[in-house]
SESEBA-135287 format. One record per atom (N, C-alpha, C): residue in three letters; x, y, z. Coordinates in steps of 0.02 Angstrom, whole numbers, plus 50000, padded with zeros to 5 digits. Example, Ala and Ser with C-alpha at 12.3 -4.5 7.8 and 13.67 -1.06 7.14 Angstrom:
2
ala506604971650390ala506154977550390ala506604983550390ser506424988850354ser506844994750357ser506455000250394
//
This chain:
324
met532354801748406met531854797648442met531154800748436leu531114807348448leu530464810848445leu530184810548374val530624811448324val530404811148254val530124804248238ser530434799148263ser530204792248250ser529524791048281ile529414793748342ile528764792848375ile528214796448337val528364802648315val527864806548277val527704803048212ser528204800548178ser528094796948115ser527674790748126trp527824787148182trp527434781048197trp526704782748211leu526584788248249leu525904790348265leu525524792448202leu525864796248159leu525534798448097leu525374792548052gly525844787748049gly525724781848009gly525134777848035gly525104777248102gly524544773748132gly523884777248120leu523894783848124leu523284787748112leu523054786948040leu523524787247992leu523354786447922leu523064779547909thr523364774547940thr523114767647932thr522404767047959ala522274770148016ala521604770048046ala521094773348001val521284779047971val520834782647927val520674778347866val521184775247837val521084771047779val520624765147796leu520724762147853leu520314756447874leu519584758547884val519484764547912val518804767047921val518464768247854leu518844771247807leu518564772547740leu518404766047704val518844761147709val518714754647678val518094751447708gly518024752047774gly517434749347806gly516794752747783leu516824759347773leu516234763047750leu516054761147678val516564760247636val516444758247567val516114751347565ile516354746747605ile516064740047607ile515354740347633ala515244744247687ala514564744847714ala514084747847663thr514324752747625thr513914755847574thr513704750847521arg514184746747499arg514034741647447arg513534736547473leu513604734447536leu513154729547564leu512444732347571ile512384738547593ile511724741647600ile511404742547532ala511784744847482ala511514745747415ala511294739147385ala511684733847396ala511494727247369ala510854724847401lys510774726047466lys510154724047500lys509564727947472ala509654734447461ala509124738647434ala508894736047366glu509364734347323glu509184731947256glu508884725047257arg509054721147307arg508754714547314arg508024715147339leu507914719747385leu507244720547413leu506764724147366val507024729047328val506604732947282val506934732847213pro506834727547174pro507144727047108pro506794731547056ala507104732447000ala506804736146944ala506144732646925cys505644736746907cys504984733846895cys504704735746826gly505064739746788gly504784742146726gly505224741146665lys505194745946621lys505574745746558lys506104751246559phe506554750946509phe507084755946505phe507084759046435val507254765446432val507324768846369val507924773446372glu508304773846318glu508904778146315glu508714784946287ile508894790246323ile508744797046300ile509344801546314asp509684803546261asp510234808346265asp510754806446319gly510934800146320gly511434797846368gly511164795946436asn510514796946447asn510184794846508asn509824788246496arg509864783746544arg509484777446539arg508894777846588ile508304778746561ile507714780246601ile507304773946614his507174772746678his506754767146700his506054769746712tyr505554766346685tyr504864768546695tyr504394762646700ala503814763846731ala503294758646737ala502644761646712glu502244757546680glu501604760046655glu501054754946665glu500444757546662glu499854753346674glu499254756546639gly498824752446609gly498204754746579gly498284757146508glu497714758946478glu497684761446410glu497224767546407gly497384772046362gly496964777946354gly497374784346355arg497064789646380arg497404796046384arg498024795646430pro498594798246407pro499214797446447pro499284802446504ile499504799846561ile499674804046619ile500384802046640val500834806846642val501534805646659val501654808446730phe501964804346773phe502084806146842phe502834807446854val502984813246884val503684815246896val503774816146972his504204812147001his504284812047074his504734817647099gly504774818147165gly505144823547197gly505854821647216leu506154825847259leu506844825147280leu506954818647318gly507444814747297gly507624808747333gly507114803147329ala506624803747284ala506094798747278ala506204794447216gln505674790847196gln505694786547137gln504984784847118leu504894781147064leu504224780247034leu503724776547079his503964772947130his503504769447175his503064774347216his503274780547220his502864785647254his502194786647220phe502154784547157phe501524784847120phe501254777947104arg501684773547079arg501464766847059arg501144763147117his501454763447175his501214759847234his500584763047264thr500554769647260thr500024773147297thr499414774847255leu499504776547191leu498964779447152leu498704775247094phe499144771447063phe498954768247000phe498314764047006gly498244760447061gly497654756147068gly497004759847080gly497044766447092gly496444770247108gly496104773547048phe496424773446990phe496134776746932phe495634772146897gly495134775346867gly494664771646826gly494954770146758ala494554767146715ala494784765346648ala494874771646606gly495254770846553gly495334776346505gly495974780346512tyr496424778046556tyr497054781646565tyr497654777046555arg498174779646523arg498814776246520arg499264779746571leu499424776546626leu499794779446681leu500534777546674ile500974782546673ile501684781346663ile502084785246716ala502444781646757ala502874784846807ala503604783246791leu504024788346792leu504734787246777leu505164788946836asp505724785446841asp506254787446887asp506644793046854arg506674798846887arg507074804246859arg507804802146855pro508194805146810pro508894803146802pro509284802946867gly509594797246880gly509984796246941gly509584793446998ser508924793846995ser508494791347048ser508224784447030gly508034780647081gly507774773947067gly508264769947026tyr508034767446969tyr508474763546925tyr508664767346861ser508524773746859ser508744777746801ser509464780046810val509834780146756val510534782246757val510604789046723arg510884793746759arg510974800446732arg511604800846689ala511554804346633ala512134805246589ala512704808546626ser513314806746610ser513904809246646ser513984816746639thr513714819646586thr513784826846575thr513184830846601ala512694827446630ala512084830946652ala512214835146714thr511824840546719thr511904845246776thr511334844646826gly510754841846806gly510184841546850gly509774847946854gln509954852946814gln509594859346816gln508874858346790leu508434862746813leu507724862046797leu507584861946722pro507864866546682pro507724866246610pro507964859746578glu508524857146602glu508784850846576glu508314845046593gln508064844846655gln507604839546674gln506934840146639ala506694846246630ala506064847246593ala506144845146521ala506704846746490ala506824844846420ala506864837246414leu507144833946465leu507174826646462leu506474823546467val506044826446509val505354823946512val505014824846445arg505134830546412arg504854831546345arg505104826246296arg505754824746299arg506034819646255arg505754812746272phe505634811546336phe505324805246358phe504624804546328ile504244810046329ile503574810146300ile503614808546225glu504084811546191glu504174810346120glu504384803146106lys504844800646147lys505114793846136lys504564788646143leu504104789646190leu503564784846199leu502964786246154gly503004791546114gly502464793146068gly501824795246103leu501884798746159leu501304800846197leu501014807346168glu500364807446160glu500044813346132glu499834818146188arg500224823346197arg500094828646246arg499814826046312pro500224822646351pro499984819946415pro499854825346467leu499464823646517leu499444827546579leu500064825646618val500414830446647val501004829146687val500854830546760val500964825446801val500864825946874val501544826546906gly501654831746947gly502294832646980gly502214833447054his502614829747093his502604830347166his503244833647190ser503184838547234ser503754841847266ser504224844747213leu504854842647210leu505314845147158leu505044843347089gly504694837747083gly504374836047020gly503874841246998gly503584844847046gly503134850347029gly503504856046996ala504104857647020ala504514862846989ala504704860946918ile504844854446907ile505014852046840ile504404852546795ala503814850646820ala503204851246780ala503054858546762leu503164863046809leu503064870146795leu503554872646742thr504174870446746thr504674872246696thr504464869646627leu504204863646626leu503954860646564leu503384864846535ala502924867046578ala502354871046556ala502574877846530val503114880446557val503374887046536val503774886346471glu504204881346467glu504674880946411glu504454876146355his504004871446369his503794866646318his503034865446321pro502644870646321pro501914869846329pro501584865746274glu501894865646215glu501604861946160glu501634854346170ala502044852046217ala502144844846227ala501634841846275ile501264846046312ile500834843446364ile500134846546359ser499654843246393ser498974845946393ser498814849746457gly499204848446511gly499074851746574gly499544849146627ile499504852246687ile499924850146743ile499504849546806ala499624844246845ala499304843246909ala499864842546961leu499904847247006leu500464847647052leu500264845747123ile500664841547154ile500534839247223ile501094841847268ser500914845947317ser501414848747363ser502024851347325pro501934855547275pro502504857347231pro502974862547259leu503604861947241leu504094867247251leu503994872347195thr503834878547213thr503674883447162thr504104889747165his504404891147223his504784897347231his505464895947262leu505944900147243leu506614899647272leu506574902047344glu506794897747390glu506734899247461glu507344896447498ala507694900747536ala508294898647571ala508154893147622arg507554893247652arg507404888347704arg507374881247677ile507224880347613ile507214873747584ile507904870647587arg508414874547569arg509104871947572arg509284870347645gln509084874547691gln509254873547762gln508964867047789arg508374865147764arg508054858947788arg508424852847761phe508794853647707phe509164848147677phe509904849847672asp510164853147724asp510854855747721asp511374850247713leu511234844247739leu511714838747732leu511754836247661leu511254837747621leu511254835747550leu511554841147505tyr511634847147532tyr511884852647491tyr512644852347489val512904849147437val513634848147429val513824850847360pro514034857147355pro514174860147289pro514724856747250ser515224854147286ser515784850947251ser515584844047225arg515644843147160arg515474836747129arg515934831147155leu516574832647164leu517054827647189leu516884825647260leu516754830547303leu516584828947373leu515924825247376arg515454827147334arg514804823747330arg514894816347315arg515324814847268arg515444807847250arg515804804147306leu516294807447336leu516654804347391leu516184802547449leu515754807247467leu515274805947521leu514794800447503ala514574800347439ala514084795447417ala514334788347426tyr514984787147416tyr515244780447418tyr515594778747484thr515544783247534thr515854781847599thr515344782747655val515284788747680val514894789847741val514154790947731ala513934793347672ala513244795547663ala512734790047673ile512844784147645ile512334778847648ile512284775747717pro512844773947750pro512784771547819pro512444776647865ala512614783047855ala512294788347896ala511554788947881ser511384788447816ser510674788847796ser510274783147827leu510564777147827leu510214771447856leu510104772547931arg510604775147964arg510544776348036arg510004781348052tyr509944786548011tyr509464791848025tyr508844791447981ala508724785747950ala508154785047905ala507484786347940glu507404783648000glu506754784248034glu506574791548049pro507024795448082pro506834802548094pro506764806548030thr507144804847979thr507074808347915thr506384807147885met506164800847885met505504799247858met504944802347900gln505044802447966gln504544805548009gln504454812947993phe505004816247978phe504974823347960phe504614824347894ile504764820147845ile504464820947778ile503714819447779phe503504814547818phe502794812647819phe502384816647870ala502704819747918ala502344823247971ala501824828247944pro501264828947980pro501084826048045pro500794819048040gln500744816247980gln500504809347973gln501074804447989ala500884798248004ala501384793048018ala501674790347954val502294787847958val502614784647901val502254777947887pro502034776747826pro501704770347811pro502164764447827arg501884759147854arg502284753347873arg502634750147814asp502334750647755asp502634747447697asp503034752247654tyr503214758047681tyr503544763047640tyr504214760547613met504614757347654met505284755447632met505264750347575leu504754745947575leu504694740947521leu504214743347467gly503564743647482gly503074745547432gly503184752547406gly503374757147450gly503494764047430gly504194765247402gly504604759947400gly505264760547369gly505784764047411gly505654765047476gly506124768847517gly506824766147519trp506904759547514trp507574756547514trp508014759147457leu507704761047401leu508104763147343leu508494769547356gly508294773447406gly508664779547423gly509314778047458leu509414771847479leu510014769947516leu510534766947470arg510684770547416arg511194768447368arg511604774647349pro512244773847337pro512674779647324pro512474783747263thr512264780347209thr512054784147149thr511444788447163his511004785947206his510404789747223his510584795847265phe511034794947314phe511254800647354phe511584805947310phe512014803647265phe512364808347221phe511864812347179ala511364809047151ala510864812447110ala510444817247151thr510264815247212thr509844819447255thr510224825747274ser510854825047292ser511264830847309ser511354835347248thr511464832347190thr511524836247128thr510894840347115asp510314837247125asp509674840647113asp509584846647160ile509744845847224ile509614851147271ile510094857047261val510694855547235val511164860947218val510934864447154ala510704860547105ala510534863347039ala509904867547040val509424865947083val508774869347080val508834876847091glu509334878947130glu509414886047145glu509634890047083gln509904886747034gln510164890246976gln509624892946930asp509024889946932asp508514891846882asp507834893546911leu507674891146971leu506984891946996leu506774899147001gly507224903547023gly507054910647028gly506854913646962arg507184911546908arg507014913946841arg506364910946816ile506274904446828ile505674901046805ile505054903946838glu505084905446902glu504494907846938glu504254914646912gln504694918346880gln504504924746851gln504064923846789arg504024917646763arg503654916446701arg503004912546711tyr502804911446773tyr502194907546785tyr501574910646752gly501584917146745gly501014920446713gly500924918546640glu501434915546609glu501394913346539glu501024906746532ile500934903146586ile500644896446582ile499914896846561ala499764893546505ala499084893846478ala498734887046478val499104881646491val498784875046494val498404874346560pro497874870246562pro497514869146625pro497994866846679ala497914869646739ala498374868146794ala498004867546860gly498254863246903gly497964862446969gly498504861147020ile498374863147082ile498834861947138ile498444859147197leu498704853847226leu498434851047288leu498974851747341phe498794854747398phe499284856147450phe498984854547519gly499394851747563gly499204850747632gly499384856847674ser498934858947718ser499064864947758ser499614863747810ala499754857447827ala500234855847879ala500894853247851asp501034854747788asp501644852547755asp502244855847790arg502704851847817arg503284854547853arg503904854747808val503864851647750val504434851647704val504404857747658ile503824858747627ile503724864447583ile503094868147607ser503164874247627ser502614877947657ser502074879747605glu501454878047622glu500884879747578glu500814887247571ala500964890947624ala500904898247622ala501394901447573val501974898347564val502494901047520val502444898247450his502304891747444his502344888347380his501664886647350gly501134887447388gly500464885747364gly500024891747350glu499804895047402glu499324900547395glu499534906047347pro500174908247347pro500364913447300pro500254911647226met500214905247211met500124903147141met499434905047114leu498954906147159leu498284908147138leu498294914647098his498784918847113his498834925347080his499304925147020lys499594919347005lys500094918946952lys499884914846892ile499444909946902ile499214905846847ile498454906746839gln498254909346783gln497554910746771gln497154904146770gly496594904146806gly496154898346806gly496414892446846leu496894893646890leu497194888246929leu496664884846974asp496644878246971asp496224874247016asp496644872847079phe496444875747135phe496844875147196phe496444871547250glu496724865947275glu496394862147328glu496854861847389arg496604864347444arg496974864447507arg496654859547555ile497064855047584ile496814850047631ile497074851447701glu496634852947746glu496824854647814glu497164848747849gly497714850247883gly498054845347924gly498474840247887leu498524840947822leu498894836047782leu499624838247774gly500074833347774gly500784834747766gly501024834447694his501654832647685his501984833247620his501864827347574met501564821947599met501504815847558met500774813747548pro500374817847516pro499654816347508pro499524809747473gln499944807847424gln499814801747387gln499834795547430phe500174795847487phe500204790147532phe499644790047583val499384795747602val498894795947657val498194798147635glu498144801047575glu497494803047548glu497464801247474ala497624794947459ala497694792747389ala497054793947349gly496474792347378gly495844793247343gly495714800447324arg495874804947370arg495774812047357arg496254814547304val496874812047305val497364814047256val497164811647186val496924805447181val496694802747117val496114806947090ala495634808647134ala495064812747113ala495304819547088phe495794822447121phe496074828847100phe496394828247030ile496804823047021ile497134822146956ile496624820946900glu496124816946914glu495614815646863glu495224821946846arg495124826246896arg494784832646883arg495194837146836ile495834837546849ile496274841546806ile496334838346737ala496354831646736ala496404828046673ala495794829446629ala495204829746658ala494604831146619ala494654837846585arg494904842846620arg494994849546590arg495534849446537ala496094846146554ala496684846146510ala496524842646444phe496244836746447phe496114832946386phe495544835946345ala495074839246379ala494544842746342ala494834848546301ser495374851546326ser495664857346292ser496044855446229val496204848946221val496584846846161val496154843046112asn495514842146128asn495054838646081asn494884843046021
//
């Protein structure tokens, strides 16, 4: 009798767990479908080494390539900055592999050298002549890796709130994304991660934008909805795990960077500390153009777009003059 009761309870518990998982899978699919309906693909696609890269471009002239940060996508530049540039620039923003509408190759690791090499191949594929590369946050670390390992492919780098040094606190701030197991990462992506992300989207965005307010149109114009898809979660988690494997080595080589370089940082950045990731770079890259904005947080392109455009154009003038 006791054995029968225990078996019945276990069976009921297993059924309940399965029903919860099925419900989470369905909820994930519905949220992802809504995200893709609200923010559809807006650009072109190119195949590179098993990756399908989505990108958007505007204008003609000297090329500037924009590389976004962790968990972001190309709208972080297209929506905020593209309309502020004067004539004479070809502006190209790409979704990094796995982010936005880009598909990451099944064998890809997300490591910094791999992502930098892909940006170099992207530059070659589009026939761009030594572009200026703009990197925000994690995109800054990728741009720095590009400048260290593929300097011949670019004319310079303009970094916005960049990740530059290996720091344990960065992982702690995104501990829910740090999932070393690829299998567990995929399981979470297609079950609990997206419904949980939707529930906590507002406080997460408030943290990232602080001390400034989250723009009212961020979820649509800024592409925020695209982060609420399982493939995007999987890629973001992959990136945050992979960055620790190479950043410590890359930062030892910053002194080798010879292309024109600039950094713009907000003093009130709560995601990546200016004191740790900004100011020390003055002593590592010769001739670095460093602009510090008092009271600004981690998302300058959304709250100080004009100043960011002016900064990029200033670095572009130096970079393109150096290749004439």
